[in-house]
N, CA, C and O atoms as CSV, one atom per row, in Angstrom:
chain,resi,resn,atom,element,x,y,z
A,1,UNK,N,N,20.171,7.322,-24.584
A,1,UNK,CA,C,19.025,6.460,-24.744
A,1,UNK,C,C,18.076,6.648,-23.560
A,1,UNK,O,O,18.487,6.547,-22.404
A,2,UNK,N,N,16.834,6.915,-23.849
A,2,UNK,CA,C,15.845,7.142,-22.797
A,2,UNK,C,C,15.268,5.808,-22.332
A,2,UNK,O,O,14.869,4.975,-23.146
A,3,UNK,N,N,15.229,5.617,-21.017
A,3,UNK,CA,C,14.686,4.385,-20.475
A,3,UNK,C,C,13.175,4.482,-20.352
A,3,UNK,O,O,12.639,5.527,-19.984
A,4,UNK,N,N,12.496,3.394,-20.661
A,4,UNK,CA,C,11.048,3.322,-20.456
A,4,UNK,C,C,10.791,3.077,-18.975
A,4,UNK,O,O,11.548,2.363,-18.316
A,5,UNK,N,N,9.739,3.662,-18.467
A,5,UNK,CA,C,9.374,3.470,-17.067
A,5,UNK,C,C,8.137,2.591,-17.006
A,5,UNK,O,O,7.140,2.842,-17.683
A,6,UNK,N,N,8.221,1.567,-16.192
A,6,UNK,CA,C,7.116,0.645,-16.012
A,6,UNK,C,C,6.740,0.623,-14.547
A,6,UNK,O,O,7.569,0.910,-13.683
A,7,UNK,N,N,5.526,0.292,-14.271
A,7,UNK,CA,C,5.065,0.181,-12.892
A,7,UNK,C,C,3.824,1.015,-12.666
A,7,UNK,O,O,3.480,1.896,-13.454
A,8,UNK,N,N,3.171,0.710,-11.571
A,8,UNK,CA,C,1.883,1.336,-11.300
A,8,UNK,C,C,1.992,2.844,-11.090
A,8,UNK,O,O,1.035,3.572,-11.354
A,9,UNK,N,N,3.127,3.316,-10.627
A,9,UNK,CA,C,3.241,4.757,-10.409
A,9,UNK,C,C,3.435,5.537,-11.699
A,9,UNK,O,O,3.281,6.758,-11.713
A,10,UNK,N,N,3.772,4.843,-12.788
A,10,UNK,CA,C,3.977,5.509,-14.067
A,10,UNK,C,C,2.817,5.303,-15.034
A,10,UNK,O,O,2.689,6.037,-16.014
A,11,UNK,N,N,1.987,4.328,-14.770
A,11,UNK,CA,C,0.889,4.004,-15.670
A,11,UNK,C,C,-0.428,4.098,-14.908
A,11,UNK,O,O,-0.947,3.087,-14.436
A,12,UNK,N,N,-0.960,5.286,-14.790
A,12,UNK,CA,C,-2.178,5.517,-14.009
A,12,UNK,C,C,-3.379,4.780,-14.572
A,12,UNK,O,O,-4.341,4.539,-13.842
A,13,UNK,N,N,-3.354,4.415,-15.845
A,13,UNK,CA,C,-4.492,3.705,-16.427
A,13,UNK,C,C,-4.715,2.346,-15.763
A,13,UNK,O,O,-5.808,1.787,-15.852
A,14,UNK,N,N,-3.690,1.812,-15.099
A,14,UNK,CA,C,-3.839,0.551,-14.382
A,14,UNK,C,C,-4.858,0.668,-13.258
A,14,UNK,O,O,-5.391,-0.344,-12.803
A,15,UNK,N,N,-5.135,1.867,-12.810
A,15,UNK,CA,C,-5.953,2.086,-11.620
A,15,UNK,C,C,-7.342,2.616,-11.948
A,15,UNK,O,O,-8.011,3.168,-11.074
A,16,UNK,N,N,-7.787,2.459,-13.196
A,16,UNK,CA,C,-9.127,2.901,-13.586
A,16,UNK,C,C,-10.127,1.773,-13.351
A,16,UNK,O,O,-10.884,1.399,-14.247
A,17,UNK,N,N,-10.116,1.251,-12.156
A,17,UNK,CA,C,-10.997,0.164,-11.759
A,17,UNK,C,C,-11.432,0.460,-10.329
A,17,UNK,O,O,-10.588,0.683,-9.462
A,18,UNK,N,N,-12.707,0.464,-10.077
A,18,UNK,CA,C,-13.195,0.843,-8.748
A,18,UNK,C,C,-12.763,-0.128,-7.653
A,18,UNK,O,O,-12.832,0.207,-6.470
A,19,UNK,N,N,-12.314,-1.339,-8.035
A,19,UNK,CA,C,-11.889,-2.319,-7.043
A,19,UNK,C,C,-10.410,-2.200,-6.688
A,19,UNK,O,O,-9.933,-2.892,-5.788
A,20,UNK,N,N,-9.685,-1.334,-7.379
A,20,UNK,CA,C,-8.261,-1.152,-7.129
A,20,UNK,C,C,-8.008,0.246,-6.599
A,20,UNK,O,O,-8.697,1.201,-6.957
A,21,UNK,N,N,-7.014,0.345,-5.744
A,21,UNK,CA,C,-6.668,1.651,-5.191
A,21,UNK,C,C,-5.153,1.733,-5.036
A,21,UNK,O,O,-4.519,0.802,-4.538
A,22,UNK,N,N,-4.593,2.829,-5.456
A,22,UNK,CA,C,-3.159,3.080,-5.322
A,22,UNK,C,C,-2.984,4.340,-4.491
A,22,UNK,O,O,-3.604,5.370,-4.757
A,23,UNK,N,N,-2.137,4.241,-3.489
A,23,UNK,CA,C,-1.876,5.394,-2.638
A,23,UNK,C,C,-0.388,5.702,-2.685
A,23,UNK,O,O,0.431,4.887,-2.260
A,24,UNK,N,N,-0.039,6.866,-3.195
A,24,UNK,CA,C,1.345,7.318,-3.263
A,24,UNK,C,C,1.481,8.600,-2.452
A,24,UNK,O,O,0.511,9.341,-2.290
A,25,UNK,N,N,2.661,8.858,-1.951
A,25,UNK,CA,C,2.921,10.118,-1.258
A,25,UNK,C,C,2.359,10.186,0.147
A,25,UNK,O,O,2.184,11.273,0.698
A,26,UNK,N,N,2.074,9.029,0.732
A,26,UNK,CA,C,1.554,8.978,2.100
A,26,UNK,C,C,2.638,8.387,2.987
A,26,UNK,O,O,3.257,7.383,2.634
A,27,UNK,N,N,2.866,9.008,4.138
A,27,UNK,CA,C,3.807,8.446,5.107
A,27,UNK,C,C,3.086,7.314,5.820
A,27,UNK,O,O,2.300,7.553,6.737
A,28,UNK,N,N,3.349,6.096,5.406
A,28,UNK,CA,C,2.639,4.944,5.936
A,28,UNK,C,C,2.957,4.670,7.403
A,28,UNK,O,O,2.258,3.881,8.039
A,29,UNK,N,N,3.985,5.297,7.952
A,29,UNK,CA,C,4.272,5.135,9.378
A,29,UNK,C,C,3.451,6.104,10.215
A,29,UNK,O,O,3.447,6.014,11.443
A,30,UNK,N,N,2.753,7.033,9.562
A,30,UNK,CA,C,1.868,7.983,10.241
A,30,UNK,C,C,0.452,7.418,10.182
A,30,UNK,O,O,-0.221,7.531,9.158
A,31,UNK,N,N,0.001,6.809,11.281
A,31,UNK,CA,C,-1.282,6.104,11.304
A,31,UNK,C,C,-2.446,6.998,10.895
A,31,UNK,O,O,-3.345,6.551,10.183
A,32,UNK,N,N,-2.441,8.235,11.329
A,32,UNK,CA,C,-3.532,9.149,11.002
A,32,UNK,C,C,-3.550,9.455,9.497
A,32,UNK,O,O,-4.613,9.437,8.876
A,33,UNK,N,N,-2.403,9.730,8.924
A,33,UNK,CA,C,-2.313,10.031,7.494
A,33,UNK,C,C,-2.684,8.801,6.662
A,33,UNK,O,O,-3.397,8.918,5.665
A,34,UNK,N,N,-2.209,7.640,7.066
A,34,UNK,CA,C,-2.505,6.412,6.337
A,34,UNK,C,C,-3.996,6.074,6.423
A,34,UNK,O,O,-4.605,5.723,5.412
A,35,UNK,N,N,-4.580,6.174,7.595
A,35,UNK,CA,C,-6.004,5.878,7.763
A,35,UNK,C,C,-6.868,6.775,6.889
A,35,UNK,O,O,-7.862,6.323,6.321
A,36,UNK,N,N,-6.494,8.028,6.782
A,36,UNK,CA,C,-7.259,8.974,5.969
A,36,UNK,C,C,-7.168,8.639,4.483
A,36,UNK,O,O,-8.074,8.981,3.722
A,37,UNK,N,N,-6.105,7.983,4.059
A,37,UNK,CA,C,-5.907,7.662,2.644
A,37,UNK,C,C,-6.584,6.354,2.234
A,37,UNK,O,O,-6.749,6.090,1.043
A,38,UNK,N,N,-6.975,5.538,3.205
A,38,UNK,CA,C,-7.557,4.233,2.897
A,38,UNK,C,C,-9.022,4.357,2.499
A,38,UNK,O,O,-9.727,5.239,2.988
A,39,UNK,N,N,-9.485,3.472,1.610
A,39,UNK,CA,C,-10.909,3.472,1.281
A,39,UNK,C,C,-11.733,3.013,2.490
A,39,UNK,O,O,-11.197,2.376,3.397
A,40,UNK,N,N,-13.005,3.327,2.506
A,40,UNK,CA,C,-13.866,3.010,3.653
A,40,UNK,C,C,-14.177,1.521,3.765
A,40,UNK,O,O,-14.308,0.997,4.871
A,41,UNK,N,N,-14.293,0.838,2.633
A,41,UNK,CA,C,-14.680,-0.573,2.671
A,41,UNK,C,C,-13.495,-1.456,3.055
A,41,UNK,O,O,-12.342,-1.056,2.891
A,42,UNK,N,N,-13.781,-2.668,3.571
A,42,UNK,CA,C,-12.697,-3.597,3.923
A,42,UNK,C,C,-11.857,-3.945,2.701
A,42,UNK,O,O,-12.342,-3.916,1.571
A,43,UNK,N,N,-10.609,-4.269,2.940
A,43,UNK,CA,C,-9.658,-4.546,1.865
A,43,UNK,C,C,-9.447,-6.048,1.705
A,43,UNK,O,O,-9.401,-6.787,2.688
A,44,UNK,N,N,-9.319,-6.494,0.448
A,44,UNK,CA,C,-9.054,-7.908,0.158
A,44,UNK,C,C,-7.560,-8.205,0.123
A,44,UNK,O,O,-7.134,-9.307,0.469
A,45,UNK,N,N,-6.775,-7.236,-0.288
A,45,UNK,CA,C,-5.334,-7.419,-0.411
A,45,UNK,C,C,-4.642,-6.097,-0.130
A,45,UNK,O,O,-5.064,-5.046,-0.612
A,46,UNK,N,N,-3.590,-6.160,0.644
A,46,UNK,CA,C,-2.761,-4.991,0.914
A,46,UNK,C,C,-1.344,-5.345,0.476
A,46,UNK,O,O,-0.804,-6.369,0.893
A,47,UNK,N,N,-0.745,-4.512,-0.357
A,47,UNK,CA,C,0.648,-4.687,-0.755
A,47,UNK,C,C,1.405,-3.465,-0.255
A,47,UNK,O,O,1.185,-2.351,-0.730
A,48,UNK,N,N,2.294,-3.680,0.702
A,48,UNK,CA,C,3.104,-2.599,1.260
A,48,UNK,C,C,4.470,-2.639,0.585
A,48,UNK,O,O,5.313,-3.477,0.905
A,49,UNK,N,N,4.671,-1.730,-0.344
A,49,UNK,CA,C,5.948,-1.636,-1.055
A,49,UNK,C,C,6.544,-0.273,-0.762
A,49,UNK,O,O,6.962,0.452,-1.665
A,50,UNK,N,N,6.572,0.060,0.526
A,50,UNK,CA,C,7.008,1.384,0.954
A,50,UNK,C,C,8.490,1.477,1.224
A,50,UNK,O,O,9.310,1.266,0.330
A,51,UNK,N,N,8.832,1.794,2.459
A,51,UNK,CA,C,10.226,2.101,2.796
A,51,UNK,C,C,11.131,0.877,2.840
A,51,UNK,O,O,12.351,1.015,2.757
A,52,UNK,N,N,10.562,-0.311,2.967
A,52,UNK,CA,C,11.311,-1.567,3.049
A,52,UNK,C,C,12.029,-1.739,4.388
A,52,UNK,O,O,12.804,-2.681,4.551
A,53,UNK,N,N,11.786,-0.859,5.331
A,53,UNK,CA,C,12.375,-1.011,6.674
A,53,UNK,C,C,11.375,-1.741,7.555
A,53,UNK,O,O,10.188,-1.413,7.559
A,54,UNK,N,N,11.850,-2.724,8.297
A,54,UNK,CA,C,10.993,-3.583,9.104
A,54,UNK,C,C,10.105,-2.772,10.047
A,54,UNK,O,O,8.903,-3.024,10.127
A,55,UNK,N,N,10.671,-1.818,10.751
A,55,UNK,CA,C,9.894,-1.009,11.696
A,55,UNK,C,C,8.787,-0.217,11.015
A,55,UNK,O,O,7.685,-0.093,11.549
A,56,UNK,N,N,9.085,0.319,9.834
A,56,UNK,CA,C,8.070,1.066,9.079
A,56,UNK,C,C,6.959,0.135,8.615
A,56,UNK,O,O,5.783,0.493,8.667
A,57,UNK,N,N,7.331,-1.064,8.159
A,57,UNK,CA,C,6.326,-2.016,7.702
A,57,UNK,C,C,5.470,-2.507,8.869
A,57,UNK,O,O,4.281,-2.774,8.692
A,58,UNK,N,N,6.059,-2.629,10.050
A,58,UNK,CA,C,5.279,-2.983,11.234
A,58,UNK,C,C,4.244,-1.901,11.527
A,58,UNK,O,O,3.087,-2.210,11.815
A,59,UNK,N,N,4.647,-0.650,11.456
A,59,UNK,CA,C,3.720,0.453,11.711
A,59,UNK,C,C,2.569,0.441,10.709
A,59,UNK,O,O,1.415,0.657,11.079
A,60,UNK,N,N,2.883,0.190,9.446
A,60,UNK,CA,C,1.859,0.096,8.409
A,60,UNK,C,C,0.920,-1.067,8.697
A,60,UNK,O,O,-0.298,-0.930,8.586
A,61,UNK,N,N,1.479,-2.196,9.061
A,61,UNK,CA,C,0.680,-3.385,9.364
A,61,UNK,C,C,-0.296,-3.124,10.508
A,61,UNK,O,O,-1.456,-3.530,10.441
A,62,UNK,N,N,0.166,-2.455,11.548
A,62,UNK,CA,C,-0.699,-2.171,12.699
A,62,UNK,C,C,-1.888,-1.294,12.308
A,62,UNK,O,O,-2.985,-1.453,12.844
A,63,UNK,N,N,-1.672,-0.386,11.390
A,63,UNK,CA,C,-2.755,0.494,10.946
A,63,UNK,C,C,-3.694,-0.212,9.979
A,63,UNK,O,O,-4.910,-0.038,10.056
A,64,UNK,N,N,-3.144,-1.000,9.076
A,64,UNK,CA,C,-3.958,-1.571,8.001
A,64,UNK,C,C,-4.602,-2.914,8.347
A,64,UNK,O,O,-5.635,-3.261,7.774
A,65,UNK,N,N,-4.018,-3.669,9.263
A,65,UNK,CA,C,-4.535,-4.998,9.596
A,65,UNK,C,C,-6.038,-4.980,9.931
A,65,UNK,O,O,-6.772,-5.832,9.431
A,66,UNK,N,N,-6.514,-4.044,10.757
A,66,UNK,CA,C,-7.947,-4.034,11.070
A,66,UNK,C,C,-8.840,-3.761,9.857
A,66,UNK,O,O,-10.034,-4.059,9.898
A,67,UNK,N,N,-8.293,-3.211,8.797
A,67,UNK,CA,C,-9.063,-2.905,7.580
A,67,UNK,C,C,-9.105,-4.078,6.612
A,67,UNK,O,O,-9.849,-4.045,5.632
A,68,UNK,N,N,-8.308,-5.121,6.878
A,68,UNK,CA,C,-8.224,-6.279,5.991
A,68,UNK,C,C,-9.410,-7.209,6.232
A,68,UNK,O,O,-9.712,-7.563,7.372
A,69,UNK,N,N,-10.069,-7.593,5.162
A,69,UNK,CA,C,-11.214,-8.511,5.241
A,69,UNK,C,C,-10.704,-9.862,5.775
A,69,UNK,O,O,-9.647,-10.330,5.350
A,70,UNK,N,N,-11.449,-10.493,6.703
A,70,UNK,CA,C,-11.020,-11.788,7.254
A,70,UNK,C,C,-10.775,-12.818,6.153
A,70,UNK,O,O,-11.585,-12.964,5.238
A,71,UNK,N,N,-9.665,-13.521,6.249
A,71,UNK,CA,C,-9.320,-14.554,5.293
A,71,UNK,C,C,-8.548,-14.060,4.079
A,71,UNK,O,O,-8.245,-14.847,3.182
A,72,UNK,N,N,-8.228,-12.778,4.036
A,72,UNK,CA,C,-7.503,-12.246,2.888
A,72,UNK,C,C,-6.055,-11.968,3.268
A,72,UNK,O,O,-5.627,-12.417,4.331
A,73,UNK,N,N,-5.279,-11.252,2.460
A,73,UNK,CA,C,-3.830,-11.245,2.620
A,73,UNK,C,C,-3.213,-9.852,2.647
A,73,UNK,O,O,-3.759,-8.883,2.119
A,74,UNK,N,N,-2.048,-9.802,3.287
A,74,UNK,CA,C,-1.194,-8.612,3.255
A,74,UNK,C,C,0.193,-9.067,2.808
A,74,UNK,O,O,0.670,-10.124,3.222
A,75,UNK,N,N,0.827,-8.275,1.974
A,75,UNK,CA,C,2.155,-8.599,1.445
A,75,UNK,C,C,3.079,-7.414,1.706
A,75,UNK,O,O,2.767,-6.287,1.322
A,76,UNK,N,N,4.206,-7.661,2.353
A,76,UNK,CA,C,5.214,-6.628,2.562
A,76,UNK,C,C,6.401,-6.979,1.678
A,76,UNK,O,O,6.960,-8.071,1.781
A,77,UNK,N,N,6.779,-6.059,0.817
A,77,UNK,CA,C,7.837,-6.308,-0.162
A,77,UNK,C,C,9.201,-5.902,0.354
A,77,UNK,O,O,9.340,-4.863,0.999
A,78,UNK,N,N,10.205,-6.710,0.075
A,78,UNK,CA,C,11.612,-6.372,0.296
A,78,UNK,C,C,11.898,-5.867,1.701
A,78,UNK,O,O,12.318,-4.723,1.874
A,79,UNK,N,N,11.678,-6.697,2.695
A,79,UNK,CA,C,11.926,-6.294,4.073
A,79,UNK,C,C,13.420,-6.233,4.342
A,79,UNK,O,O,14.148,-7.186,4.065
A,80,UNK,N,N,13.876,-5.107,4.882
A,80,UNK,CA,C,15.274,-4.928,5.267
A,80,UNK,C,C,15.325,-4.775,6.777
A,80,UNK,O,O,14.645,-3.915,7.338
A,81,UNK,N,N,16.116,-5.592,7.432
A,81,UNK,CA,C,16.205,-5.518,8.900
A,81,UNK,C,C,17.479,-4.843,9.315
A,81,UNK,O,O,17.734,-4.688,10.510
């Protein structure tokens, strides 16, 4: 029996909106690589669903926090310490 795959990485049509951006295949702990992948405009919401390791999520936060629009949110999923 073949399993159906759900999620943003399997359904690219979810991202056909100029206000949404999905970045896959970027080492989020590499500040230079992550910065190059980010859009130029300030961000309203950041969802970090990467490695789930606390240190990696901290590195991502340090790079992305300055790009977050004041008063908006960042979400780190499934933190493992």
